[in-house]
LORO-444287 format. One record per residue (C-alpha): residue in three letters; residue number from 1; x, y, z negated. Coordinates in steps of 0.25 Angstrom, whole numbers, plus 5000, padded with zeros to 4 digits. Layout:
BEGIN
<code->ALA, pos->NUM, px->X, py->Y, pz->Z>;
...
REM end
This chain:
BEGIN
<code->UNK, pos->1, px->5000, py->5000, pz->5000>;
<code->UNK, pos->2, px->5006, py->5014, pz->5004>;
<code->UNK, pos->3, px->5010, py->5024, pz->4994>;
<code->UNK, pos->4, px->4999, py->5033, pz->5000>;
<code->UNK, pos->5, px->4988, py->5023, pz->4998>;
<code->UNK, pos->6, px->4993, py->5020, pz->4984>;
<code->UNK, pos->7, px->4994, py->5035, pz->4980>;
<code->UNK, pos->8, px->4980, py->5037, pz->4985>;
<code->UNK, pos->9, px->4974, py->5026, pz->4976>;
<code->UNK, pos->10, px->4983, py->5031, pz->4964>;
<code->UNK, pos->11, px->4976, py->5044, pz->4966>;
<code->UNK, pos->12, px->4962, py->5038, pz->4966>;
<code->UNK, pos->13, px->4965, py->5031, pz->4953>;
<code->UNK, pos->14, px->4973, py->5042, pz->4947>;
<code->UNK, pos->15, px->4962, py->5053, pz->4949>;
<code->UNK, pos->16, px->4953, py->5044, pz->4941>;
<code->UNK, pos->17, px->4964, py->5044, pz->4930>;
<code->UNK, pos->18, px->4965, py->5029, pz->4931>;
<code->UNK, pos->19, px->4974, py->5018, pz->4936>;
<code->UNK, pos->20, px->4970, py->5007, pz->4945>;
<code->UNK, pos->21, px->4971, py->4997, pz->4933>;
<code->UNK, pos->22, px->4961, py->5006, pz->4925>;
<code->UNK, pos->23, px->4951, py->5009, pz->4936>;
<code->UNK, pos->24, px->4947, py->4995, pz->4940>;
<code->UNK, pos->25, px->4948, py->4998, pz->4954>;
<code->UNK, pos->26, px->4954, py->4988, pz->4963>;
<code->UNK, pos->27, px->4967, py->4991, pz->4970>;
<code->UNK, pos->28, px->4965, py->4996, pz->4984>;
<code->UNK, pos->29, px->4968, py->4988, pz->4996>;
<code->UNK, pos->30, px->4978, py->4994, pz->5006>;
<code->UNK, pos->31, px->4966, py->4998, pz->5015>;
<code->UNK, pos->32, px->4957, py->5005, pz->5005>;
<code->UNK, pos->33, px->4969, py->5012, pz->4999>;
<code->UNK, pos->34, px->4973, py->5017, pz->5012>;
<code->UNK, pos->35, px->4959, py->5023, pz->5015>;
<code->UNK, pos->36, px->4959, py->5031, pz->5003>;
<code->UNK, pos->37, px->4973, py->5036, pz->5005>;
<code->UNK, pos->38, px->4969, py->5043, pz->5018>;
<code->UNK, pos->39, px->4955, py->5045, pz->5015>;
<code->UNK, pos->40, px->4947, py->5058, pz->5018>;
<code->UNK, pos->41, px->4931, py->5059, pz->5018>;
<code->UNK, pos->42, px->4931, py->5061, pz->5033>;
<code->UNK, pos->43, px->4936, py->5047, pz->5036>;
<code->UNK, pos->44, px->4927, py->5041, pz->5025>;
<code->UNK, pos->45, px->4939, py->5036, pz->5017>;
<code->UNK, pos->46, px->4939, py->5046, pz->5005>;
<code->UNK, pos->47, px->4929, py->5038, pz->4997>;
<code->UNK, pos->48, px->4920, py->5041, pz->4984>;
<code->UNK, pos->49, px->4930, py->5033, pz->4976>;
<code->UNK, pos->50, px->4941, py->5042, pz->4979>;
<code->UNK, pos->51, px->4933, py->5054, pz->4978>;
<code->UNK, pos->52, px->4929, py->5050, pz->4964>;
<code->UNK, pos->53, px->4943, py->5052, pz->4959>;
<code->UNK, pos->54, px->4942, py->5067, pz->4963>;
<code->UNK, pos->55, px->4928, py->5069, pz->4958>;
<code->UNK, pos->56, px->4932, py->5064, pz->4944>;
<code->UNK, pos->57, px->4943, py->5075, pz->4943>;
<code->UNK, pos->58, px->4932, py->5086, pz->4946>;
<code->UNK, pos->59, px->4922, py->5079, pz->4937>;
<code->UNK, pos->60, px->4932, py->5079, pz->4926>;
<code->UNK, pos->61, px->4934, py->5094, pz->4926>;
<code->UNK, pos->62, px->4923, py->5102, pz->4932>;
<code->UNK, pos->63, px->4916, py->5103, pz->4918>;
<code->UNK, pos->64, px->4929, py->5102, pz->4910>;
<code->UNK, pos->65, px->4930, py->5116, pz->4904>;
<code->UNK, pos->66, px->4943, py->5115, pz->4897>;
<code->UNK, pos->67, px->4955, py->5117, pz->4900>;
<code->UNK, pos->68, px->4951, py->5129, pz->4908>;
<code->UNK, pos->69, px->4959, py->5140, pz->4914>;
<code->UNK, pos->70, px->4950, py->5152, pz->4917>;
<code->UNK, pos->71, px->4954, py->5164, pz->4925>;
<code->UNK, pos->72, px->4944, py->5173, pz->4917>;
<code->UNK, pos->73, px->4944, py->5188, pz->4917>;
<code->UNK, pos->74, px->4938, py->5193, pz->4903>;
<code->UNK, pos->75, px->4931, py->5206, pz->4904>;
<code->UNK, pos->76, px->4926, py->5206, pz->4890>;
<code->UNK, pos->77, px->4924, py->5196, pz->4878>;
<code->UNK, pos->78, px->4911, py->5191, pz->4884>;
<code->UNK, pos->79, px->4920, py->5185, pz->4895>;
<code->UNK, pos->80, px->4927, py->5175, pz->4885>;
<code->UNK, pos->81, px->4920, py->5162, pz->4887>;
<code->UNK, pos->82, px->4923, py->5148, pz->4891>;
<code->UNK, pos->83, px->4924, py->5143, pz->4906>;
<code->UNK, pos->84, px->4910, py->5137, pz->4905>;
<code->UNK, pos->85, px->4904, py->5150, pz->4902>;
<code->UNK, pos->86, px->4912, py->5158, pz->4912>;
<code->UNK, pos->87, px->4911, py->5149, pz->4924>;
<code->UNK, pos->88, px->4901, py->5138, pz->4920>;
<code->UNK, pos->89, px->4901, py->5131, pz->4934>;
<code->UNK, pos->90, px->4916, py->5130, pz->4935>;
<code->UNK, pos->91, px->4922, py->5130, pz->4921>;
<code->UNK, pos->92, px->4929, py->5116, pz->4922>;
<code->UNK, pos->93, px->4941, py->5111, pz->4929>;
<code->UNK, pos->94, px->4951, py->5120, pz->4922>;
<code->UNK, pos->95, px->4948, py->5132, pz->4931>;
<code->UNK, pos->96, px->4937, py->5138, pz->4939>;
<code->UNK, pos->97, px->4943, py->5135, pz->4953>;
<code->UNK, pos->98, px->4946, py->5120, pz->4949>;
<code->UNK, pos->99, px->4932, py->5119, pz->4944>;
<code->UNK, pos->100, px->4926, py->5125, pz->4957>;
<code->UNK, pos->101, px->4934, py->5115, pz->4966>;
<code->UNK, pos->102, px->4931, py->5104, pz->4956>;
<code->UNK, pos->103, px->4916, py->5106, pz->4959>;
<code->UNK, pos->104, px->4919, py->5107, pz->4974>;
<code->UNK, pos->105, px->4926, py->5093, pz->4973>;
<code->UNK, pos->106, px->4914, py->5087, pz->4967>;
<code->UNK, pos->107, px->4905, py->5093, pz->4978>;
<code->UNK, pos->108, px->4914, py->5089, pz->4989>;
<code->UNK, pos->109, px->4915, py->5074, pz->4984>;
<code->UNK, pos->110, px->4900, py->5074, pz->4980>;
<code->UNK, pos->111, px->4897, py->5078, pz->4995>;
<code->UNK, pos->112, px->4907, py->5068, pz->5000>;
<code->UNK, pos->113, px->4903, py->5056, pz->4991>;
<code->UNK, pos->114, px->4888, py->5059, pz->4986>;
<code->UNK, pos->115, px->4887, py->5045, pz->4981>;
<code->UNK, pos->116, px->4900, py->5043, pz->4974>;
<code->UNK, pos->117, px->4901, py->5039, pz->4960>;
<code->UNK, pos->118, px->4905, py->5053, pz->4955>;
<code->UNK, pos->119, px->4894, py->5060, pz->4963>;
<code->UNK, pos->120, px->4884, py->5061, pz->4951>;
<code->UNK, pos->121, px->4894, py->5066, pz->4942>;
<code->UNK, pos->122, px->4899, py->5076, pz->4952>;
<code->UNK, pos->123, px->4885, py->5081, pz->4955>;
<code->UNK, pos->124, px->4882, py->5082, pz->4940>;
<code->UNK, pos->125, px->4895, py->5090, pz->4938>;
<code->UNK, pos->126, px->4891, py->5100, pz->4949>;
<code->UNK, pos->127, px->4877, py->5101, pz->4944>;
<code->UNK, pos->128, px->4882, py->5105, pz->4931>;
<code->UNK, pos->129, px->4892, py->5116, pz->4936>;
<code->UNK, pos->130, px->4885, py->5122, pz->4948>;
<code->UNK, pos->131, px->4872, py->5127, pz->4941>;
<code->UNK, pos->132, px->4866, py->5140, pz->4945>;
<code->UNK, pos->133, px->4868, py->5146, pz->4931>;
<code->UNK, pos->134, px->4883, py->5142, pz->4931>;
<code->UNK, pos->135, px->4886, py->5147, pz->4945>;
<code->UNK, pos->136, px->4879, py->5161, pz->4942>;
<code->UNK, pos->137, px->4889, py->5162, pz->4930>;
<code->UNK, pos->138, px->4900, py->5159, pz->4939>;
<code->UNK, pos->139, px->4896, py->5169, pz->4949>;
<code->UNK, pos->140, px->4895, py->5180, pz->4938>;
<code->UNK, pos->141, px->4908, py->5176, pz->4933>;
<code->UNK, pos->142, px->4916, py->5178, pz->4945>;
<code->UNK, pos->143, px->4909, py->5192, pz->4947>;
<code->UNK, pos->144, px->4914, py->5196, pz->4934>;
<code->UNK, pos->145, px->4922, py->5208, pz->4932>;
<code->UNK, pos->146, px->4937, py->5206, pz->4934>;
<code->UNK, pos->147, px->4935, py->5193, pz->4941>;
<code->UNK, pos->148, px->4936, py->5197, pz->4956>;
<code->UNK, pos->149, px->4948, py->5188, pz->4958>;
<code->UNK, pos->150, px->4943, py->5176, pz->4950>;
<code->UNK, pos->151, px->4947, py->5163, pz->4957>;
<code->UNK, pos->152, px->4950, py->5170, pz->4970>;
<code->UNK, pos->153, px->4952, py->5164, pz->4980>;
<code->UNK, pos->154, px->4954, py->5150, pz->4975>;
<code->UNK, pos->155, px->4942, py->5147, pz->4966>;
<code->UNK, pos->156, px->4933, py->5155, pz->4974>;
<code->UNK, pos->157, px->4937, py->5147, pz->4987>;
<code->UNK, pos->158, px->4935, py->5134, pz->4980>;
<code->UNK, pos->159, px->4921, py->5139, pz->4975>;
<code->UNK, pos->160, px->4918, py->5142, pz->4990>;
<code->UNK, pos->161, px->4922, py->5128, pz->4993>;
<code->UNK, pos->162, px->4912, py->5122, pz->4983>;
<code->UNK, pos->163, px->4901, py->5131, pz->4989>;
<code->UNK, pos->164, px->4905, py->5126, pz->5003>;
<code->UNK, pos->165, px->4905, py->5112, pz->4999>;
<code->UNK, pos->166, px->4891, py->5113, pz->4993>;
<code->UNK, pos->167, px->4885, py->5120, pz->5005>;
<code->UNK, pos->168, px->4890, py->5109, pz->5014>;
<code->UNK, pos->169, px->4883, py->5098, pz->5005>;
<code->UNK, pos->170, px->4868, py->5095, pz->5008>;
<code->UNK, pos->171, px->4864, py->5091, pz->4994>;
<code->UNK, pos->172, px->4854, py->5097, pz->4985>;
<code->UNK, pos->173, px->4863, py->5099, pz->4973>;
<code->UNK, pos->174, px->4873, py->5105, pz->4982>;
<code->UNK, pos->175, px->4863, py->5115, pz->4987>;
<code->UNK, pos->176, px->4860, py->5119, pz->4973>;
<code->UNK, pos->177, px->4874, py->5121, pz->4969>;
<code->UNK, pos->178, px->4877, py->5129, pz->4981>;
<code->UNK, pos->179, px->4866, py->5138, pz->4978>;
<code->UNK, pos->180, px->4871, py->5140, pz->4964>;
<code->UNK, pos->181, px->4885, py->5143, pz->4969>;
<code->UNK, pos->182, px->4880, py->5154, pz->4978>;
<code->UNK, pos->183, px->4882, py->5166, pz->4969>;
<code->UNK, pos->184, px->4896, py->5161, pz->4965>;
<code->UNK, pos->185, px->4899, py->5158, pz->4980>;
<code->UNK, pos->186, px->4894, py->5172, pz->4985>;
<code->UNK, pos->187, px->4902, py->5178, pz->4974>;
<code->UNK, pos->188, px->4915, py->5171, pz->4978>;
<code->UNK, pos->189, px->4913, py->5174, pz->4993>;
<code->UNK, pos->190, px->4911, py->5189, pz->4990>;
<code->UNK, pos->191, px->4923, py->5189, pz->4981>;
<code->UNK, pos->192, px->4932, py->5183, pz->4992>;
<code->UNK, pos->193, px->4926, py->5191, pz->5003>;
<code->UNK, pos->194, px->4929, py->5204, pz->4995>;
<code->UNK, pos->195, px->4943, py->5199, pz->4992>;
<code->UNK, pos->196, px->4948, py->5194, pz->5005>;
<code->UNK, pos->197, px->4949, py->5207, pz->5013>;
<code->UNK, pos->198, px->4957, py->5213, pz->5001>;
<code->UNK, pos->199, px->4967, py->5201, pz->5001>;
<code->UNK, pos->200, px->4979, py->5208, pz->5008>;
<code->UNK, pos->201, px->4989, py->5197, pz->5006>;
<code->UNK, pos->202, px->4987, py->5182, pz->5004>;
<code->UNK, pos->203, px->4990, py->5175, pz->4991>;
<code->UNK, pos->204, px->5000, py->5164, pz->4996>;
<code->UNK, pos->205, px->5002, py->5156, pz->4983>;
<code->UNK, pos->206, px->4999, py->5141, pz->4981>;
<code->UNK, pos->207, px->4989, py->5143, pz->4970>;
<code->UNK, pos->208, px->4975, py->5148, pz->4968>;
<code->UNK, pos->209, px->4977, py->5162, pz->4974>;
<code->UNK, pos->210, px->4981, py->5157, pz->4988>;
<code->UNK, pos->211, px->4974, py->5164, pz->4998>;
<code->UNK, pos->212, px->4975, py->5154, pz->5009>;
<code->UNK, pos->213, px->4968, py->5142, pz->5002>;
<code->UNK, pos->214, px->4957, py->5151, pz->4997>;
<code->UNK, pos->215, px->4954, py->5156, pz->5011>;
<code->UNK, pos->216, px->4953, py->5142, pz->5016>;
<code->UNK, pos->217, px->4943, py->5138, pz->5006>;
<code->UNK, pos->218, px->4935, py->5151, pz->5008>;
<code->UNK, pos->219, px->4935, py->5149, pz->5023>;
<code->UNK, pos->220, px->4930, py->5134, pz->5022>;
<code->UNK, pos->221, px->4919, py->5139, pz->5014>;
<code->UNK, pos->222, px->4915, py->5151, pz->5023>;
<code->UNK, pos->223, px->4914, py->5141, pz->5035>;
<code->UNK, pos->224, px->4906, py->5131, pz->5027>;
<code->UNK, pos->225, px->4895, py->5141, pz->5023>;
<code->UNK, pos->226, px->4896, py->5149, pz->5036>;
<code->UNK, pos->227, px->4900, py->5162, pz->5030>;
<code->UNK, pos->228, px->4906, py->5168, pz->5042>;
<code->UNK, pos->229, px->4910, py->5181, pz->5036>;
<code->UNK, pos->230, px->4918, py->5175, pz->5025>;
<code->UNK, pos->231, px->4925, py->5165, pz->5034>;
<code->UNK, pos->232, px->4929, py->5177, pz->5043>;
<code->UNK, pos->233, px->4934, py->5185, pz->5031>;
<code->UNK, pos->234, px->4942, py->5172, pz->5027>;
<code->UNK, pos->235, px->4947, py->5170, pz->5041>;
<code->UNK, pos->236, px->4951, py->5184, pz->5043>;
<code->UNK, pos->237, px->4958, py->5184, pz->5029>;
<code->UNK, pos->238, px->4966, py->5172, pz->5032>;
<code->UNK, pos->239, px->4971, py->5178, pz->5046>;
<code->UNK, pos->240, px->4974, py->5191, pz->5039>;
<code->UNK, pos->241, px->4982, py->5184, pz->5028>;
<code->UNK, pos->242, px->4989, py->5173, pz->5035>;
<code->UNK, pos->243, px->4989, py->5174, pz->5051>;
<code->UNK, pos->244, px->5002, py->5181, pz->5052>;
<code->UNK, pos->245, px->5010, py->5171, pz->5042>;
<code->UNK, pos->246, px->5022, py->5163, pz->5047>;
<code->UNK, pos->247, px->5032, py->5154, pz->5042>;
<code->UNK, pos->248, px->5025, py->5150, pz->5028>;
<code->UNK, pos->249, px->5036, py->5147, pz->5018>;
<code->UNK, pos->250, px->5031, py->5132, pz->5016>;
<code->UNK, pos->251, px->5045, py->5129, pz->5010>;
<code->UNK, pos->252, px->5042, py->5138, pz->4998>;
<code->UNK, pos->253, px->5030, py->5129, pz->4994>;
<code->UNK, pos->254, px->5026, py->5125, pz->4984>;
<code->UNK, pos->255, px->5026, py->5134, pz->4973>;
<code->UNK, pos->256, px->5026, py->5126, pz->4960>;
<code->UNK, pos->257, px->5012, py->5128, pz->4957>;
<code->UNK, pos->258, px->5006, py->5128, pz->4971>;
<code->UNK, pos->259, px->4993, py->5120, pz->4974>;
<code->UNK, pos->260, px->4991, py->5126, pz->4987>;
<code->UNK, pos->261, px->5001, py->5128, pz->4998>;
<code->UNK, pos->262, px->5002, py->5143, pz->5003>;
<code->UNK, pos->263, px->5007, py->5139, pz->5017>;
<code->UNK, pos->264, px->4998, py->5128, pz->5019>;
<code->UNK, pos->265, px->4986, py->5135, pz->5013>;
<code->UNK, pos->266, px->4988, py->5146, pz->5023>;
<code->UNK, pos->267, px->4989, py->5137, pz->5035>;
<code->UNK, pos->268, px->4976, py->5130, pz->5029>;
<code->UNK, pos->269, px->4968, py->5142, pz->5029>;
<code->UNK, pos->270, px->4973, py->5147, pz->5043>;
<code->UNK, pos->271, px->4969, py->5134, pz->5050>;
<code->UNK, pos->272, px->4955, py->5137, pz->5045>;
<code->UNK, pos->273, px->4955, py->5151, pz->5052>;
<code->UNK, pos->274, px->4963, py->5150, pz->5064>;
<code->UNK, pos->275, px->4959, py->5142, pz->5077>;
<code->UNK, pos->276, px->4967, py->5129, pz->5079>;
<code->UNK, pos->277, px->4977, py->5134, pz->5089>;
<code->UNK, pos->278, px->4980, py->5147, pz->5082>;
<code->UNK, pos->279, px->4982, py->5140, pz->5068>;
<code->UNK, pos->280, px->4991, py->5130, pz->5074>;
<code->UNK, pos->281, px->5000, py->5141, pz->5080>;
<code->UNK, pos->282, px->4999, py->5149, pz->5067>;
<code->UNK, pos->283, px->5003, py->5137, pz->5059>;
<code->UNK, pos->284, px->5016, py->5135, pz->5067>;
<code->UNK, pos->285, px->5020, py->5149, pz->5063>;
<code->UNK, pos->286, px->5015, py->5148, pz->5049>;
<code->UNK, pos->287, px->5021, py->5135, pz->5045>;
<code->UNK, pos->288, px->5032, py->5132, pz->5056>;
<code->UNK, pos->289, px->5038, py->5121, pz->5046>;
<code->UNK, pos->290, px->5027, py->5111, pz->5049>;
<code->UNK, pos->291, px->5034, py->5100, pz->5057>;
<code->UNK, pos->292, px->5030, py->5095, pz->5070>;
<code->UNK, pos->293, px->5032, py->5080, pz->5067>;
<code->UNK, pos->294, px->5027, py->5072, pz->5056>;
<code->UNK, pos->295, px->5034, py->5075, pz->5043>;
<code->UNK, pos->296, px->5028, py->5076, pz->5029>;
<code->UNK, pos->297, px->5040, py->5081, pz->5022>;
<code->UNK, pos->298, px->5039, py->5095, pz->5028>;
<code->UNK, pos->299, px->5029, py->5098, pz->5016>;
<code->UNK, pos->300, px->5030, py->5088, pz->5005>;
<code->UNK, pos->301, px->5020, py->5086, pz->4994>;
<code->UNK, pos->302, px->5024, py->5091, pz->4980>;
<code->UNK, pos->303, px->5023, py->5085, pz->4966>;
<code->UNK, pos->304, px->5018, py->5092, pz->4954>;
<code->UNK, pos->305, px->5029, py->5092, pz->4943>;
<code->UNK, pos->306, px->5018, py->5091, pz->4932>;
<code->UNK, pos->307, px->5004, py->5088, pz->4936>;
<code->UNK, pos->308, px->5000, py->5091, pz->4921>;
<code->UNK, pos->309, px->5004, py->5106, pz->4923>;
<code->UNK, pos->310, px->4992, py->5114, pz->4929>;
<code->UNK, pos->311, px->5001, py->5122, pz->4938>;
<code->UNK, pos->312, px->5011, py->5112, pz->4942>;
<code->UNK, pos->313, px->5000, py->5102, pz->4945>;
<code->UNK, pos->314, px->4996, py->5112, pz->4957>;
<code->UNK, pos->315, px->5007, py->5105, pz->4965>;
<code->UNK, pos->316, px->4998, py->5092, pz->4965>;
<code->UNK, pos->317, px->4987, py->5101, pz->4972>;
<code->UNK, pos->318, px->4997, py->5107, pz->4982>;
<code->UNK, pos->319, px->4998, py->5093, pz->4988>;
<code->UNK, pos->320, px->4983, py->5092, pz->4990>;
<code->UNK, pos->321, px->4981, py->5106, pz->4995>;
<code->UNK, pos->322, px->4993, py->5105, pz->5005>;
<code->UNK, pos->323, px->4987, py->5092, pz->5010>;
<code->UNK, pos->324, px->4974, py->5098, pz->5013>;
<code->UNK, pos->325, px->4980, py->5110, pz->5019>;
<code->UNK, pos->326, px->4989, py->5102, pz->5028>;
<code->UNK, pos->327, px->4977, py->5094, pz->5033>;
<code->UNK, pos->328, px->4969, py->5107, pz->5035>;
<code->UNK, pos->329, px->4981, py->5112, pz->5044>;
<code->UNK, pos->330, px->4981, py->5099, pz->5051>;
<code->UNK, pos->331, px->4966, py->5100, pz->5054>;
<code->UNK, pos->332, px->4968, py->5113, pz->5061>;
<code->UNK, pos->333, px->4979, py->5109, pz->5070>;
<code->UNK, pos->334, px->4978, py->5103, pz->5084>;
<code->UNK, pos->335, px->4979, py->5088, pz->5085>;
<code->UNK, pos->336, px->4992, py->5089, pz->5093>;
<code->UNK, pos->337, px->4999, py->5099, pz->5084>;
<code->UNK, pos->338, px->5013, py->5093, pz->5081>;
<code->UNK, pos->339, px->5012, py->5098, pz->5066>;
<code->UNK, pos->340, px->5001, py->5088, pz->5063>;
<code->UNK, pos->341, px->5010, py->5076, pz->5059>;
<code->UNK, pos->342, px->5018, py->5084, pz->5049>;
<code->UNK, pos->343, px->5006, py->5091, pz->5043>;
<code->UNK, pos->344, px->4998, py->5078, pz->5041>;
<code->UNK, pos->345, px->5010, py->5071, pz->5035>;
<code->UNK, pos->346, px->5012, py->5082, pz->5025>;
<code->UNK, pos->347, px->4997, py->5082, pz->5022>;
<code->UNK, pos->348, px->4997, py->5067, pz->5020>;
<code->UNK, pos->349, px->5009, py->5068, pz->5010>;
<code->UNK, pos->350, px->5002, py->5079, pz->5002>;
<code->UNK, pos->351, px->4989, py->5072, pz->5002>;
<code->UNK, pos->352, px->4995, py->5060, pz->4996>;
<code->UNK, pos->353, px->5003, py->5068, pz->4985>;
<code->UNK, pos->354, px->4991, py->5077, pz->4982>;
<code->UNK, pos->355, px->4981, py->5066, pz->4980>;
<code->UNK, pos->356, px->4991, py->5057, pz->4972>;
<code->UNK, pos->357, px->4992, py->5069, pz->4962>;
<code->UNK, pos->358, px->4977, py->5070, pz->4959>;
<code->UNK, pos->359, px->4976, py->5061, pz->4947>;
<code->UNK, pos->360, px->4968, py->5069, pz->4937>;
<code->UNK, pos->361, px->4979, py->5065, pz->4926>;
<code->UNK, pos->362, px->4981, py->5080, pz->4923>;
<code->UNK, pos->363, px->4969, py->5090, pz->4922>;
<code->UNK, pos->364, px->4979, py->5101, pz->4927>;
<code->UNK, pos->365, px->4978, py->5094, pz->4940>;
<code->UNK, pos->366, px->4965, py->5086, pz->4939>;
<code->UNK, pos->367, px->4956, py->5098, pz->4938>;
<code->UNK, pos->368, px->4959, py->5102, pz->4952>;
<code->UNK, pos->369, px->4967, py->5092, pz->4960>;
<code->UNK, pos->370, px->4954, py->5084, pz->4963>;
<code->UNK, pos->371, px->4948, py->5095, pz->4971>;
<code->UNK, pos->372, px->4961, py->5097, pz->4979>;
<code->UNK, pos->373, px->4961, py->5082, pz->4982>;
<code->UNK, pos->374, px->4946, py->5082, pz->4987>;
<code->UNK, pos->375, px->4949, py->5094, pz->4995>;
<code->UNK, pos->376, px->4960, py->5087, pz->5002>;
<code->UNK, pos->377, px->4953, py->5073, pz->5003>;
<code->UNK, pos->378, px->4940, py->5079, pz->5008>;
<code->UNK, pos->379, px->4947, py->5088, pz->5019>;
<code->UNK, pos->380, px->4943, py->5101, pz->5012>;
<code->UNK, pos->381, px->4944, py->5113, pz->5022>;
<code->UNK, pos->382, px->4945, py->5105, pz->5034>;
<code->UNK, pos->383, px->4933, py->5106, pz->5044>;
<code->UNK, pos->384, px->4928, py->5095, pz->5051>;
<code->UNK, pos->385, px->4921, py->5095, pz->5064>;
<code->UNK, pos->386, px->4907, py->5095, pz->5057>;
<code->UNK, pos->387, px->4910, py->5107, pz->5048>;
REM end
């Protein structure tokens, strides 16, 4: 059995916090393990059993209020309150943005596997969080004095992903949750619409404030809900900020606490807003270091030196986000582009390394890595012919 096959099955057991000997699950055959290792929902191979491991990570945290790291502006003594009072829908998973994309994870997997063993628990968790009362308080909170930059752009972009996911789901509960989210959704779109024209320079870091990643999620949302004005603003902003860029210093990456790649993040948003031929040409100038022959060593996966450290654990997420960004770039290039082999080889290496690190052993990574794993394995951000 190959190292790739074994690493994927180790992931499945590890995410559940159990070893094969304690789960009672029979050892996989070579054929079944190979299917899981290369599986995506589009080919029918990413099954409910594998998805359950990620769902459990989100279910373990979406209503776990503590520990909690809040980014909270106090205007008076009246603003001193626990997370469940301040932001009652998204008060778990250590911080607001992780709670938001933890809820997105549950919706994504529930849509994909409506009859899975975790489906009832996921639906119950969403019902508990996404009430009208909770979300009115969320909308009031972000409109509070001194909070104009709250979770901008990272958390607000993930919020719009959650809204888009619900809009695409033909489900009675989803329609109710979507309606409940509308005041918060509208506040987020308004906040971002007012901010983008004033953003004179992109934020080029590998953490939450990265401009490119946020723009990509926003653009996907705008296309899904057919908000043409918002999509046009995002497209124009991306071109204004990035179109003239050349020779991205990929050799400077990663920084020690990155979970996003500045170079790949920029390429991943530009492939969304440029026509294929123009993007292929732009990419050649922006990342000339991409080999034209198969080579996975041009961009190697990284290893977190301490997955129990909340900042150093970011590097485990970097492998996952690099993988989906590389796959996004591949999706926008012509089939005969000579860079495809090198991009695919690196994407595969990062996918293997990233998924193997999603163990749930440490809450510092477990409260958010599941969402990154699901975004990767369900091809988040990559449009299909029927989208």
